[in-house]
Backbone bond lengths (Angstrom), bond angles and torsions (degrees), N, CA, C in turn:
res aa  C-N    CA-C-N  psi(-1)  N-CA   C-N-CA  omega(-1)  CA-C   N-CA-C  phi
1 M - - - 1.458 - - 1.524 108.68 -
2 T 1.305 115.49 131.27 1.456 119.86 176.76 1.531 109.86 -82.94
3 T 1.316 116.54 150.70 1.458 120.39 177.78 1.521 111.80 -100.98
4 L 1.315 116.40 5.53 1.458 122.28 176.22 1.518 108.12 -122.79
5 L 1.322 116.51 120.31 1.461 121.30 -178.86 1.516 108.37 -118.17
6 Q 1.310 116.79 118.96 1.454 121.10 178.87 1.519 109.50 -84.34
7 Q 1.333 116.23 131.65 1.457 120.00 175.08 1.514 107.46 -82.45
8 V 1.304 115.49 121.82 1.457 121.38 -177.01 1.520 109.18 -122.26
9 A 1.301 115.87 178.40 1.462 120.07 177.05 1.523 109.41 -55.76
10 P 1.322 117.76 144.90 1.461 120.64 -176.43 1.520 113.24 -60.66
11 T 1.321 114.78 125.17 1.461 122.14 174.93 1.519 107.46 -148.09
12 G 1.306 116.26 171.17 1.466 119.75 173.88 1.516 112.90 79.60
13 D 1.339 115.21 -146.54 1.464 121.19 -175.53 1.518 111.24 -59.35
14 V 1.305 113.97 131.46 1.462 120.29 -178.56 1.527 108.44 -133.40
15 E 1.332 115.62 144.39 1.459 121.54 175.67 1.524 108.90 -114.77
16 H 1.317 115.70 142.77 1.465 121.41 175.51 1.518 107.92 -118.78
17 D 1.327 116.81 138.86 1.457 121.33 -176.61 1.525 109.25 -156.18
18 K 1.315 114.82 175.59 1.464 123.83 176.22 1.518 107.21 -141.52
19 P 1.328 117.87 163.43 1.462 118.85 173.40 1.535 109.94 -63.66
20 A 1.309 116.20 150.54 1.464 120.19 174.71 1.519 108.26 -58.88
21 P 1.341 118.49 140.41 1.470 121.21 -177.17 1.529 113.80 -53.90
22 D 1.344 117.41 -34.55 1.465 119.73 -179.07 1.527 112.86 -76.34
23 R 1.325 117.74 -7.46 1.479 121.50 178.02 1.532 112.51 -105.65
24 L 1.319 116.62 -14.97 1.464 121.05 -177.28 1.528 110.13 -69.31
25 I 1.341 115.77 132.03 1.466 121.69 178.57 1.525 110.47 -108.93
26 A 1.346 116.78 -43.09 1.468 119.94 -176.70 1.521 110.23 -152.96
27 G 1.325 115.24 152.23 1.455 121.05 175.61 1.517 113.22 76.94
28 D 1.326 114.85 -166.88 1.463 122.57 179.88 1.527 108.06 -140.93
29 P 1.353 116.47 64.59 1.465 119.00 -174.95 1.519 113.17 -67.79
30 D 1.324 115.05 142.97 1.466 123.18 173.57 1.520 107.79 -112.53
31 F 1.335 116.56 132.67 1.452 122.20 176.92 1.526 108.83 -103.26
32 T 1.323 116.05 138.36 1.453 122.56 170.70 1.525 106.47 -125.11
33 T 1.333 116.41 128.43 1.461 120.91 -177.93 1.522 110.07 -128.36
34 W 1.331 114.92 130.79 1.451 122.31 172.32 1.525 106.60 -109.81
35 N 1.331 117.59 104.78 1.455 121.79 179.50 1.522 109.29 -82.28
36 L 1.325 115.95 118.99 1.456 120.96 -179.09 1.525 111.73 -95.56
37 E 1.329 116.85 -26.12 1.461 121.42 -178.44 1.518 109.61 -151.00
38 E 1.321 115.97 131.92 1.470 122.59 175.93 1.514 107.38 -143.50
39 R 1.342 117.10 103.38 1.457 119.82 178.07 1.523 110.53 -166.28
40 D 1.314 115.20 144.94 1.465 122.49 174.28 1.526 113.04 51.27
41 G 1.337 117.36 39.20 1.463 120.78 178.65 1.514 114.66 77.35
42 L 1.322 117.35 12.12 1.458 121.88 178.60 1.520 108.40 -115.81
43 Y 1.314 115.97 134.67 1.463 122.58 179.35 1.527 107.43 -130.78
44 A 1.325 116.75 134.82 1.455 120.94 178.67 1.521 108.49 -143.26
45 G 1.322 115.38 144.46 1.450 118.66 179.25 1.513 112.12 174.01
46 I 1.309 114.03 -156.30 1.460 122.14 -179.48 1.523 107.77 -126.96
47 W 1.330 115.81 135.80 1.461 123.06 -177.57 1.517 107.98 -126.91
48 K 1.326 115.33 141.05 1.468 121.63 179.41 1.521 108.16 -135.46
49 S 1.336 116.55 139.56 1.464 120.80 177.16 1.517 110.48 -137.29
50 T 1.331 114.35 142.55 1.461 121.13 171.28 1.537 108.15 -84.16
51 P 1.332 118.57 167.79 1.465 121.24 -174.60 1.530 114.72 -58.40
52 G 1.326 113.29 147.10 1.454 123.40 178.81 1.522 109.44 159.18
53 K 1.336 115.86 178.02 1.467 121.13 -178.67 1.519 108.87 -142.25
54 W 1.354 116.15 137.42 1.460 121.27 -178.90 1.526 109.87 -151.53
55 R 1.332 115.04 159.81 1.463 121.87 176.32 1.521 109.75 -79.43
56 V 1.351 116.11 141.70 1.460 121.52 177.76 1.526 109.94 -126.35
57 V 1.326 114.71 147.06 1.457 122.98 173.73 1.520 106.25 -138.59
58 Y 1.326 116.98 120.97 1.459 121.35 -177.83 1.524 110.69 -103.10
59 D 1.332 116.32 121.57 1.464 122.80 173.65 1.524 110.17 -102.29
60 E 1.313 117.29 -1.23 1.453 123.00 -175.40 1.525 109.91 -129.26
61 W 1.328 116.52 169.33 1.462 122.88 172.97 1.519 107.57 -84.25
62 E 1.325 116.34 139.62 1.461 119.13 172.34 1.514 109.78 -139.78
63 Y 1.320 115.24 127.48 1.463 122.75 167.40 1.518 105.97 -100.92
64 F 1.336 117.55 135.86 1.461 119.44 174.68 1.519 110.73 -145.45
65 R 1.331 113.80 157.56 1.461 122.25 175.24 1.525 107.08 -131.96
66 I 1.300 116.53 128.13 1.464 121.25 178.86 1.531 108.44 -77.01
67 L 1.324 115.36 123.86 1.459 121.43 179.94 1.522 111.66 -92.68
68 S 1.343 116.39 -34.90 1.465 120.52 178.72 1.523 108.79 -160.94
69 G 1.329 114.89 159.64 1.455 120.54 176.58 1.521 113.41 92.02
70 V 1.335 114.39 -174.17 1.461 122.08 -179.95 1.518 108.73 -138.40
71 S 1.323 115.72 130.46 1.462 122.13 174.43 1.517 109.12 -133.95
72 I 1.320 116.05 162.83 1.465 121.86 174.64 1.513 107.55 -126.98
73 L 1.324 115.59 122.35 1.454 122.73 177.13 1.520 107.17 -103.99
74 T 1.319 117.05 123.59 1.463 121.91 -177.87 1.517 108.71 -119.34
75 D 1.348 116.52 126.98 1.464 119.21 -179.69 1.527 110.67 -83.60
76 A 1.321 116.14 175.77 1.468 121.87 -175.47 1.522 112.45 -61.78
77 D 1.334 117.82 -23.32 1.472 121.68 178.58 1.522 112.62 -85.53
78 G 1.344 116.67 -4.42 1.458 120.51 178.92 1.519 114.58 94.46
79 T 1.328 117.90 3.78 1.462 120.75 178.45 1.526 109.33 -74.95
80 E 1.340 115.66 122.50 1.463 121.55 -178.89 1.521 110.87 -95.96
81 T 1.325 116.13 138.96 1.459 122.51 174.01 1.517 107.58 -125.36
82 R 1.325 115.64 119.67 1.466 120.98 178.42 1.526 107.99 -82.14
83 L 1.316 116.38 129.34 1.466 122.90 -178.43 1.520 109.04 -111.58
84 E 1.341 115.88 124.25 1.459 121.52 -179.20 1.520 109.33 -134.16
85 A 1.324 115.84 167.60 1.468 121.60 -179.04 1.524 110.54 -49.22
86 G 1.338 114.93 130.32 1.463 121.64 179.65 1.511 114.00 97.53
87 D 1.337 117.98 -16.71 1.469 120.87 179.78 1.528 110.40 -75.37
88 S 1.335 116.06 139.12 1.466 122.67 177.26 1.522 109.01 -127.85
89 Y 1.330 115.93 138.75 1.466 121.38 -178.67 1.515 110.79 -144.18
90 I 1.319 114.78 162.85 1.459 122.65 169.42 1.518 106.89 -120.61
91 L 1.328 116.01 127.29 1.464 122.17 172.45 1.521 106.88 -101.48
92 R 1.323 116.05 125.64 1.460 120.62 -179.20 1.522 110.38 -92.28
93 P 1.334 116.49 155.39 1.476 118.99 175.07 1.532 109.53 -54.59
94 G 1.326 114.74 139.55 1.463 120.31 -179.46 1.519 113.37 100.90
95 F 1.346 117.91 -10.11 1.464 119.75 177.47 1.518 109.22 -65.58
96 E 1.329 116.01 130.29 1.464 122.05 174.59 1.513 108.34 -132.96
97 G 1.310 115.63 144.38 1.452 120.24 179.24 1.507 111.00 167.25
98 T 1.335 115.44 -143.07 1.459 120.52 178.60 1.522 109.95 -131.80
99 W 1.321 114.38 151.61 1.469 122.34 172.57 1.514 105.59 -119.16
100 E 1.333 116.41 122.58 1.457 121.68 177.45 1.523 109.02 -119.55
101 V 1.306 116.43 121.48 1.457 121.62 174.72 1.523 106.78 -92.28
102 V 1.322 115.99 113.53 1.464 122.52 179.81 1.522 109.65 -85.89
103 E 1.341 116.09 -46.81 1.464 123.32 174.23 1.527 105.80 -124.91
104 T 1.326 117.02 138.39 1.469 120.59 -177.98 1.522 109.24 -37.39
105 T 1.327 115.39 125.99 1.456 122.52 -172.58 1.523 110.91 -117.36
106 T 1.336 115.46 136.54 1.467 122.03 173.60 1.524 107.16 -121.98
107 K 1.325 115.34 135.82 1.468 120.34 177.53 1.528 109.02 -137.73
108 D 1.342 115.54 153.51 1.448 118.30 165.52 1.518 106.22 -101.11
109 Y 1.318 116.92 154.45 1.459 120.17 -172.39 1.517 111.87 -148.94
110 V 1.321 113.73 156.16 1.463 122.72 169.10 1.526 105.65 -134.56
111 I 1.335 116.04 123.27 1.459 122.38 -179.73 1.519 108.40 -115.77
112 R 1.319 115.74 134.89 1.467 121.83 176.49 1.510 108.16 -122.66
113 L 1.339 115.67 120.64 1.470 120.90 179.10 1.509 110.81 -78.27
């Protein structure tokens, strides 16, 4: 096993999903996820979503960088953050709000439980 893993263009195992029906606010977004690493409570990969809006609740830490597209992340107080290619953020456990994909968005991510 190598201890260095290069993040490359998405290939291989892919997961398809949608927001839970009780969290969906608008649209019919489709999620595509390429998991590159899953071990010891750490998850890393690439995620892509088509347009739509849904409620989010984070119980984990997530670092992400937007690779393409436009999304709007709105916190529980109503503060909107526009996410575009090149933007990087950390979401801390306890974040609640909405995620709206305006233009199909792709991000890379690292999640720590």
